[in-house]
C-alpha positions as CSV (number, residue, x, y, z in Angstrom):
1,M,2.1,-25.8,-11.1
2,G,3.3,-28.3,-8.1
3,D,6.9,-26.6,-8.7
4,I,5.4,-23.1,-7.9
5,N,6.1,-22.8,-3.3
6,L,3.8,-21.1,-2.7
7,D,5.3,-19.8,0.4
8,L,8.5,-19.3,-0.6
9,L,7.0,-16.9,-3.2
10,Q,5.9,-14.8,0.0
11,K,9.5,-14.5,1.0
12,Y,10.5,-13.3,-2.3
13,I,7.3,-10.2,-2.8
14,Q,8.3,-9.8,1.7
15,S,12.4,-9.5,0.9
16,A,11.7,-7.4,-2.2
17,K,9.8,-4.6,0.0
18,Q,12.3,-4.9,2.5
19,N,15.2,-4.6,-0.2
20,Y,14.7,-2.9,-3.4
21,A,16.1,0.1,-3.8
22,L,13.6,1.6,-5.9
23,K,11.0,0.4,-3.2
24,K,13.2,2.6,-0.6
25,I,13.1,5.1,-2.5
26,S,9.0,5.1,-3.2
27,D,8.8,5.2,0.7
28,K,11.3,7.9,1.0
29,R,9.0,10.4,-0.6
30,V,6.1,9.4,1.2
31,E,8.4,10.6,5.0
32,A,9.0,13.6,2.8
33,A,5.7,14.6,1.6
34,K,4.8,13.2,5.2
35,T,7.1,15.8,6.9
36,A,6.2,18.6,5.0
37,I,2.7,19.3,6.3
38,P,3.8,21.2,9.4
39,I,6.9,22.9,7.3
40,V,4.4,24.4,6.0
41,A,2.3,25.4,8.6
42,L,5.1,26.5,10.9
43,S,5.4,28.7,7.8
44,Y,2.2,30.6,9.0
45,L,5.0,32.5,11.4
46,D,6.6,34.0,8.0
47,I,3.3,36.3,7.7
48,A,4.2,38.4,10.9
49,N,7.2,40.2,10.5
50,A,7.8,42.5,13.7
51,S,10.2,45.3,14.2
52,Y,11.1,47.9,17.5
53,I,13.2,51.0,17.9
54,F,14.7,52.7,20.5
55,R,15.1,56.8,20.7
56,P,16.6,57.5,24.2
57,N,14.6,60.4,26.1
58,N,16.5,64.1,25.2
59,T,18.6,63.1,23.0
60,T,20.0,65.6,20.0
61,A,19.0,64.9,16.6
62,I,19.3,67.9,14.3
63,A,22.6,69.6,16.0
64,S,23.4,73.7,15.0
65,P,24.9,75.8,16.1
66,G,23.3,77.6,20.3
67,V,20.5,74.5,19.3
68,N,20.1,71.7,20.3
69,A,16.6,70.5,18.9
70,N,15.0,66.8,19.0
71,P,12.0,66.6,16.9
72,Y,10.7,63.3,18.1
73,A,7.3,63.4,20.0
74,V,7.7,60.1,20.5
75,N,10.7,59.1,23.2
76,G,12.0,55.2,24.5
77,F,11.2,52.1,23.1
78,Q,8.8,51.4,19.4
79,F,7.5,48.7,18.4
80,G,6.1,47.1,15.1
81,L,4.2,44.9,13.7
82,S,3.6,43.6,9.2
83,V,1.7,41.6,8.2
84,S,0.7,40.2,4.6
85,L,-2.7,39.3,4.2
86,G,-0.9,38.2,0.0
87,S,0.4,34.9,2.1
88,F,-1.9,35.1,5.4
89,I,-4.5,33.7,2.4
90,E,-1.9,31.8,0.5
91,K,-1.1,29.7,4.2
92,P,-3.9,27.7,4.3
93,F,-4.3,26.5,0.6
94,M,-0.1,25.9,0.7
95,I,-1.4,23.5,3.5
96,K,-4.1,21.4,1.6
97,R,-1.5,21.0,-1.3
98,A,1.1,19.8,1.3
99,R,-1.5,17.4,2.2
100,L,-2.3,16.0,-1.0
101,D,0.8,15.6,-1.7
102,Y,1.3,13.4,1.4
103,E,-1.8,11.7,-0.1
104,I,-0.6,11.3,-3.6
105,A,2.6,10.0,-2.5
106,E,0.6,7.6,-0.3
107,L,-0.6,6.3,-3.1
108,D,1.9,6.1,-5.4
109,A,3.6,3.1,-2.9
110,Q,0.8,0.9,-3.3
111,A,0.8,1.7,-6.3
112,F,4.0,0.6,-6.9
113,D,3.6,-2.5,-3.8
114,N,1.4,-3.8,-6.2
115,S,3.5,-3.6,-9.2
116,L,6.2,-4.9,-7.4
117,E,4.4,-7.5,-6.0
118,I,3.7,-8.9,-9.8
119,E,7.1,-8.1,-10.8
120,V,8.2,-10.8,-8.1
121,K,5.9,-13.3,-8.9
122,S,6.4,-12.7,-13.0
123,R,10.1,-13.5,-12.2
124,Y,10.2,-16.7,-10.1
125,Y,6.9,-17.7,-12.3
126,N,10.3,-17.8,-14.9
127,Y,12.8,-18.7,-13.4
128,I,10.5,-22.0,-11.8
129,Q,10.2,-22.0,-15.8
130,E,13.6,-21.6,-16.7
131,V,14.6,-24.5,-13.5
132,A,12.1,-26.9,-15.6
133,M,13.3,-26.4,-19.1
134,L,16.7,-26.7,-17.7
135,K,16.0,-30.3,-16.3
136,N,13.8,-31.2,-18.8
137,S,17.3,-30.4,-21.1
138,A,18.8,-32.3,-19.1
139,D,17.2,-34.9,-19.5
140,N,17.0,-35.2,-23.3
141,L,20.3,-34.3,-23.2
142,V,21.6,-37.9,-21.1
143,Q,18.5,-39.7,-23.4
144,I,20.1,-38.6,-26.4
145,T,23.5,-39.8,-25.7
146,T,22.8,-42.7,-24.4
147,I,20.3,-43.4,-28.2
148,A,24.2,-42.3,-29.4
149,N,26.6,-44.3,-28.0
150,G,24.6,-47.5,-28.5
151,V,24.0,-46.4,-32.3
152,R,28.2,-46.1,-32.3
153,T,28.0,-49.8,-31.0
154,K,26.2,-50.7,-33.7
155,F,27.9,-49.3,-36.8
156,E,31.0,-50.2,-35.2
157,Q,29.6,-53.4,-36.0
158,G,28.6,-53.0,-39.8
159,Q,24.7,-53.2,-39.2
160,I,23.6,-49.5,-39.3
161,T,25.2,-47.1,-42.2
162,L,27.3,-43.9,-42.0
163,D,24.0,-41.6,-42.6
164,V,22.0,-42.5,-39.6
165,Y,25.7,-42.3,-37.1
166,D,26.3,-39.4,-38.4
167,Q,22.7,-38.3,-37.4
168,S,23.0,-39.7,-34.1
169,I,26.3,-37.6,-33.3
170,S,24.2,-34.5,-34.5
171,A,21.5,-34.9,-32.5
172,V,24.1,-35.1,-29.9
173,S,25.7,-31.6,-30.5
174,A,22.4,-29.9,-30.5
175,A,21.3,-31.6,-27.3
176,Q,24.1,-30.1,-26.1
177,S,24.3,-26.4,-27.2
178,A,20.0,-26.6,-26.6
179,K,21.3,-27.3,-23.1
180,I,23.8,-24.4,-22.9
181,N,20.6,-22.1,-23.8
182,T,19.0,-23.3,-21.0
183,E,21.4,-22.8,-18.4
184,I,21.7,-19.4,-19.8
185,A,18.9,-19.1,-19.6
186,W,18.0,-20.0,-16.1
187,L,21.6,-18.4,-15.2
188,K,19.4,-15.5,-16.4
189,A,16.3,-15.9,-14.6
190,R,17.9,-16.3,-11.5
191,D,20.0,-13.4,-11.1
192,A,17.0,-11.5,-12.4
193,L,14.9,-12.7,-9.1
194,E,18.1,-12.4,-7.0
195,Q,18.3,-8.7,-7.9
196,I,14.8,-7.9,-6.8
197,I,15.0,-9.1,-4.1
198,G,17.4,-8.3,-3.3
199,K,19.5,-12.0,-1.6
200,K,21.0,-15.0,-3.1
201,L,18.6,-17.4,-3.1
202,T,19.9,-19.7,-1.4
203,D,19.6,-17.8,1.7
204,I,16.0,-17.4,1.8
205,K,14.5,-20.9,2.9
């Protein structure tokens, strides 16, 4: 617990909320859902269709030899308006749905923020754990190497058997392998944390 820096962790969480690609996608979905509300509201204008016809006065519409006739009772400008009753009834429900989609997108974004915060914490804790493991592994290698050097001196002086000397060499080899494994685990933990916060750890102080 002494290795956990809560202030630094909050900076990592803030960086993730600013830089993580999936977080940006979540925010864009909220923005798109919010934009859809006025678009649906303006679609009320699609319900009615207006049209007009212009027929000049005294214009022959039917012509036959020696006869000029205009069968239309009304000439000049004629205006028409048609309204789709189904669309008119449907619009309030469409607007309500658009608002619900926006609310759902906001709730999804809040849930994503919570999940993102937990994931950053999880990766940070794992990174701290791997740092501690790497330190322990490095210290262990130093200690075992120091002991092995002493065993080698005693072996060269004939104070211990070959089996004891071989065991010390094997212990050094095992400690070296363990250190390599912990180094790899540390690198993976660091990369995972940097991937979600969108920055190098060295760039956040």
